[in-house]
N, C-alpha and C positions, 0 to 999 in steps of 0.2 A: 564636439563630434569624440569622444574615444569613448566616451563616460555613454552615448549612447553604441558603440563601436562594443563595448565590454555587453551593456543590459541586449545588445541583438544576439549575441555569443550566449549567456544566461540560459534565453529567451528556444534558440535553434537547441542546445543543451537538453532541456529538459519537453519542449515540445514533438522532439524528434525519439525523444528517450538514451541520450549518447550516456549514459549513463559512466562510461570507464572515459570520459572525457572532461575533461576542467577547459574555463575558458581561456585561459594559458594552451595548451595543447596549438587551440585553434588559431593559425597563420593568416591575416588579418588580410593578405592581398591573397593568399591562395583557393586556386581555384575546388568547388565546396563539392561540383557531382563530373565524378569521371577519376582519372588517374590522376594520381599527384592531391589533392586535397582530401575533401572525407569523404569521399566516396557515394554521393548523396543519389537518390536516384526519383521518378517522375512520383512516385509516394506523395518521399520528404517535400517536397517542386507542390502540390496541393498543399502541404505544416504554412510553409515558408507565404503562402496565399493567406490564408487561417490569419498570421499572426499580424502580418499588412496592415488586412483591412481586423480587425478587434483591436487590436493593442495601438495604432497610429490610423484607421483612418482612410486608408490607400486601400482602393481597388484599381484592381489592374484593368485597364478596360478592353485588352488585348494580350491576350495570350501568349501570343508567339513576341510581341515584345519584353516575357524577362527573362532571354535568354539571357544579353548585357548584364541584364539588374543584378539578375541571380548568380554570377559569375563569382564573384567571392563576398565575406561581408566587409567588404569596403564598397560594393558595385552599392548594396544592398544601403549600406551606410547612405551611401552619397542622395539615392534615390527616395529614400524616406527624407533627409533632410530639406532634398524640393518637394514634395510631395506633401510634408503631412499639413492636418488639417487643427 
């Protein structure tokens, strides 16, 4: 699981062009969106959906499901573990 979390952080940094951030800077439990976390927005959410589809073969059937899944790197990693093909 730790390996997946690190890989996910690296993918987020690359996909979202977070040049000044290292994987160590991203708190695994912190919110990805809004205050207190990375402060991502809806465009970033689309990039995360692309990561899920391209890297892990996971398609979100209902975008409304994304909010709890995209809460933090940990919730994203848990979802990938449960759904990866």
